[in-house]
N, C-alpha and C positions, 0 to 999 in steps of 0.2 A: 543682920541677925545670924547667929551661928546655925550651922546645919542641924537638921534633925536626921538622925541615922538609925538604922535598925536592920533586922533580918526577918524574913518570913519564908514559909514553905507552903506551896499549894499542893494539896493532896489530890489523889485520883478522884475521890468522892466530890471534892470541891470543883474539880474540872468538869465532872459529869453534871453537877448542879448548875454550873454556869451554862453548859450547853442547853439545859432545859430552860433556863432563864432567858437566854439570848435567842434560842432557836438555831444556833450554829452547831450542827451535828457533823461537821466535816470530819471524816475519819482520821485526818492528820492529827486531830486533837483527842478523839474518843475511842479509836479502834486500834488496839495493840497489834493485832495481826496485820492489818492493812498498813499501819504506819511504819512497820519495820521494813517495808519495801520502798519507802520514800527516802528522801535525801538525808533526813536526820536520824533514821533508823529506829525511832521510837516516837510515841505521841509527844507533842509539844503543847504548851499551854497557849490558849488564845491570847493574842496580843492585847486586846481590849480587856481581857480578864486580869492579867497581871497589872495593867495600867490602873484599873479601878481598885485592885487590892492595895497597891502601893499608895495611891492617892488617898484611899480610905485610912491607911495606917498613918499617913502623915497628917491627915485632917487639916489641910493647909489654911482654911479660912479662919481658924481660931485667932490668929493675931489681928485680923481685920475686925472692923466694927460689924455688927450684925446686919446692917443694911447694905451689904455688898452682894453682887451677883456675878456669876461667871460670864465673861464676854468673849473669851477666845481660848482655844485649846489647840496645841500643836505637838504632835508626838511622832517619834521615829522608833520603829522596832528593828534594832540592828542585828540581833542574834536570837536564836531560839533559847527557851528555857523549858526544862522537862518537869514532869510531875515529881514531887518530893525532892527537887533540887533546891539548894539554899539560894535565896535571892538576897543580895545586899543592896540596900537603897539609902539614898540621902536626899535631903530636901533643903534648898536654900530659899528663904522667904524674904521678900522685900516689901515691908508694910507701906513704905512711902509710895512705891510704884504700883502697889496692889498687884504684885505678881509673885510667882513661885516657879522654881526650876527643880524638877525631880529627875534623878538618874538612878539606874539600877543595873546590877551586874549579876551574871550567873556564877556558879561555883568554879568556873574556869577563868574567872575575872574578865569575861567578855561583856561588853556593854550590851544590855538587852533593851533598855528603854531610855529615851531622852524625852522628857515631857515639860512643856512650858505652859503655864496657866496665867491668864490675865483676868482681873476682876474690875468692876466699877461700882461706885456707890449708887444706890437707887433710893429714891424717896418713897416709892410705893412697892409693895410686895409683887413678885412676879405672878402673873395669872397663868395657871396651869393650862396646857394644851390638852387635846383629846388623846387618851391612851386606853387601849384595851387591857383590862385588869386580869387577864388570864395568861397562861403560858402559851408561847407560839406553838403551832402544830409541829409534830415531828415529821419532817420531810426528808427526801433524798436530795443531796446536792446535785445541781445540774452539771453534767459531764460535757464540757465543751473544750475545744482546743483553740489555739490562736490562729486567726483573729476570731473573736467571739461572735456567735450569731445572736445571742441574747445579751445585749449590752445596755439596755435601759428598761426601766419599769418602776413599780412602786413596791414598797415593803411596809406592811402595817406595823404600827407601834404597839408593843406589848410590854407590860410590866407586872409581873407577879410579885405583889408586895411582900409576901411571906419569904420567898427565896431572896429577894433583893435586900430586905432588912437583915436577914441572917448573914448574907454574904458581905454586904457593904453598909454596916449600921450607921456610920458617920455620914457617908454620902447620901444615904436614904433620907436622913433627917434634914440634910442641907440642900441637896440638889432638887429642883422641881421634878416631879415624876416624868414629865414629857422630855426633859433634857437627858435624864438617865436612860429613858426608853430610846431616844434618838441615838445615843452612843451604842446601845445594845443592837439597834437595827443596823448600824454600820458593819458590825462583824457578821451579821446574818447575810447582808448583801454580798460581802466578799466571799465568805465561806460556802454559801449555799446557792447564790444566784449568778454573780459575775465577779471574778472568773468562775466561781463555783468550786467543783470538786478539786480541780488542779490549780489551787491558788496559794499565794503567800501574801500576807498583809504587810506592807512596808512602812506606810506613813499615813497620818491623818491630820487634817487641818480643818477646824470648825470655828465659825464665828457665830455668836449668838446676839441677836438684835430683834427686838419686838416688831421692827418694821418689816422683817421678812415674812412673807405670807404665801401660802399655797392653797390650792383648791380643797384638798382633803387634809384637814388638820390632824387626822389620826394616821397619817402615812408619811413615810420618807420616800422621796423621789430620787432616783439615780439615773445617770446617763453618761455615756462615753465622752470623755474630753479629748483624750490623746492616746495613741498606741504606737509602740515601736517594736517591730517584728524581730529586730536584731537580738534583743535580750528578753522579749516577751513582756515588756512593760505595758500596763494598762492603767490610765488615770481616769477616775470617775468623778463627776461632780455629784454632790448630794444637796438636797434641799428639803426642809421641813418647816413647820410653823415656828418662826422665830430663830431659824438656823440655816446657814448654808456653808458649803466648804468643798473639800475634795478628799479622795482616798487614792493613794498610790498602791498599786498591786503588781504582782508578777504572776505570770503563768508558769507554774513549776512542771517539770516533765512528769508524766504518769509513770507507773511501774513499767519496767522493760518487759516486753513480751518476747520470749525466746521462740525459735522455730518449732513447729508442731512435730510430733513423732512421724506422721506420714511424710512430711518434708524431709526430715532427717533420713528416713529410709531410702529416699531416692538418691542419697549421696554416699551411702555406706555400703561397702562390699558385703554381699551375703556371707554369713557364717565366719567372718574374719575373727570374731571374738567368741566363737562357739565353745571354746575350751575353758572359758572363764566362768567361775562362780564369783560374781562381783558384788561387793558390799560398798555402796556409795553413801558415805556418811555426810549428811547435809545435802540431800538430793532433791529437795522439794522445789527449789528455784535456782535461777542463775547458773553458775558454772556446774554445780552438782546436778542440776536438772538436765542440762544438755549432755553431760557425761553419761548419765543413766540412759538417756535416749539413744546415744551413739552406741553404747555397749549392747543394749537390747536389740537395736537394729542390726547389729553384727552377730546376733545369735547368742549373746551371753545370758546367763541366768542371773537376774539382778534383784538385789534387795536394796531399796533406798530408805534411808532413815530421815526422820524429821524430829524436831523438838516442839515447835509451836505451830507450824504451818500444816496441820493435818489435812485440811481441805485441799491445799495446793498439792500435797503429796498424793492424796487420793486421785486427784485429777491427772497428774502425770502417770500414775500407775494405770488408771482407766484408759488413757490414750494408748499406752503400750500394749496392754492385754487385749483391748478391743481390736488391735491391729496385728494380732498373732504373735506378739512378743511375750517374753517371760519376765514378770515383775511382781514383787510384793513390797509392802511397806511395813515399817516398824518404827515405833517411837523410841528414841534414844536421846537422853540428855547427857552429853559428853562431860558436863561439869559435875555430874552425880552418877558416875558409872559403877555398875556392879556386874559380876559375871553372869547373873541371871538375865541381864539385858543385852548380852552379846548375841549377835545373829548367827544362826546355824542354818544350813540348807537341809534339804530332805536327806534322809538316811544319816543325819548327824554330821554331815560333811561341813568342814569349815570353809570360809571363803578362800578362793585361790588368789584373789586380788582385793585389796582394800584401798578405796579412794577417799582421802580425808579432806572434806571441804567445810568442816565446822568452823565457824568464825563469828566473832562479834561484829557489830557495825564498824566498818573501817573509817573511823573519823580522823580527820587531820588535826594536827596541833598548829594553830595559826599564831602561836606566840614564839618567842625566841628562847624560851626556857624549857628544858627537858621535863616532860610530864611523866613522872614515875607512876602515877595512878593509871594512866593510859597504857604505859608499857606493861604494867602488871596485868592489866586486863587482857592484852594480847598474849602474854606469856601463859595465862591461864588456859587459853584455847590451844595455842600452837605448841606449847611444851608440856604442861602438866596433863591436860586431857589426852593429848596424843600419846604421851608416854604411858598413861594408864591403859589405853587401848592396846598398844603393842604388848605390854606385859600381861594383860588379860588373855590375849590369844597365844602367848608363848607356851603356856602349859599345855593347852590343847594341841598345838602344832607338834610339840615334842612327843606327846603321847601317841599321836596318830602318824608321826614321822612324815609330816607333810610340810610343804613350803608355802610361804605367802609373800606376795609382792605388795609392797606399800607404796602408794602414790601420794607424795606429800608436796603439794604445790607451793613453791616459793615465789619470789618476786624479783622482777627486773630492777626494782628500786635499790637493790643491794649494790649493783654495779653502776646503775644510773640514778643517783640520788634525786629524789623529788622533794621539794620544799613542803614541810608539814608532815612528812611521813617517816621521820627518823625512828620513832618508837616502833612503828609497824615493821620497817625494814630490819631493824636490829633483832626484833623478836623472831622474824622469819629466818634471819641468818643463824640465830641460835638454834632454830629448828633444824636447819641443814646439818649443823654440827651434831645435834642429838641423833639424827638419822645415821650419820657416819659412825657414831659410837654404838648404836644398836646393831648396825651391820656387822661390826666386829664381834659383838657379844652373841648374836643369834645367827648362826651359820646358815640356817634354813630360810632366813628372811632376806628379802632384797628390797632396797629402798631407792626410790627414784624421786629426785627433788628438782624438777625443772624450774627455772626462773621465768615465770610467765609474764607476758606483757599485760598492760592495762586492757581490760576487756569490757565490752558493753553490757553492764549488768545494773541492777538497782544500786549497787555499791558505788558505781562511778557516774550515776545520773546526776546532772546539775543544771541549773538555770542557764549558765553559759556552757555550751557544748564543749566537751573535752574529746580529743581524738582518741578513739578506742578501737581495738580490733574486734571482729565478730567472734563471739564465744565459740560457735561451731567450728570455724576455721582453725582456731588455736587448738582446741581440744581434740578435734579429729586428727590433726597432725601429731599431737603428743600421744594419743592412744594408739595410733598405728605404729609409732616408734616403739612403744612398749611391746606390742604384739610381735614385731619383727625380731626383737631381742629374745623374747620368750621362746 
């Protein structure tokens, strides 16, 4: 039978509704601020969510007779898909074998789902199991690291019929409530209980047979089957009334915690940066955060900017000021810059140094085809926005007859190419050229464009560890070099 094909988009509201339906409130899926510090750089849709959406869209039981029931489900979640991202799907149905194969791709043409469904004919209707007909409670995901301390337990089965029917109208009419509730419980186990907070759902295999029986028919039982510390793999067995199977998961690395300000102070020479009025653009986390701390520890007067991470910026500022440093914060969106949003220090003084760390999520291109959309995104930050900042400060610097040093971090990938980062490296290389052009145009401005090595930040965090330099070591060395030249 020919494929069924189509497209769908899952909205932020639908993603939030699924969290309420399933009870999986893992911030990877529902918290924009938290998720930007994780490996995908933004919230991603629950794997079980897009599985059910695609399955519902295909409505695969239609070619079969009405007296069929689901007997097996096997799915692999290969890549993430984000809110409002186009999903292309297809479905190949085999009526003779009573089976269907569904596949789906994100807008980067990366496979996000491989789903195989098997059905069987039944002479009698399926008897529904026990399900709680309310929404699961709103809970906080368990924060545990590998190996997990909490790796077995039970998960009550919930199914709010109002949300379920709205979200998956075809499946709601076809699947017995307890089977749909069991699927929803699987994502709650992974995202909330084990692994919990630091989890990635990789694969699910379930078999449905009325002979499977458990003590509490209104719960799903889960237990550790296998773990591998080398890559943080954890396989869980799951059992419920009329169902058993397994879930493959990964422990993903938590957000990277940089050294505290008191720690930084012990390694920075007193007053080495006391002549600086430093504006650190993008200073709420990562390299910008450490730069702000090093400068303040060396006596600089610091303004650090943030766009979305206000709480993180406030915490960095609080650390510095509570330990006798000078720091203030300011909200700046470099992609929507105006002169009123530019930072000035007391007495109307302009910054003496501007450190530019504004950046989108540095995602790699895992295809062999040049990604012009990704390149344009990098250029928006590294060329357009930076150019706007330089030109905005040019008038003020000319009027006050003052000089400004711009620190524009480039990348070692320009001279040591890294697979998947061509668009990033070319955009940074163009940024170096832009700085050279500005240096010729603005005699009072100085531009420093070091090609920095890969450093340990949220941007470089991954399941399989990558060799990275400590942010403090790299930036302390670079900042001391600037000061010695000044």
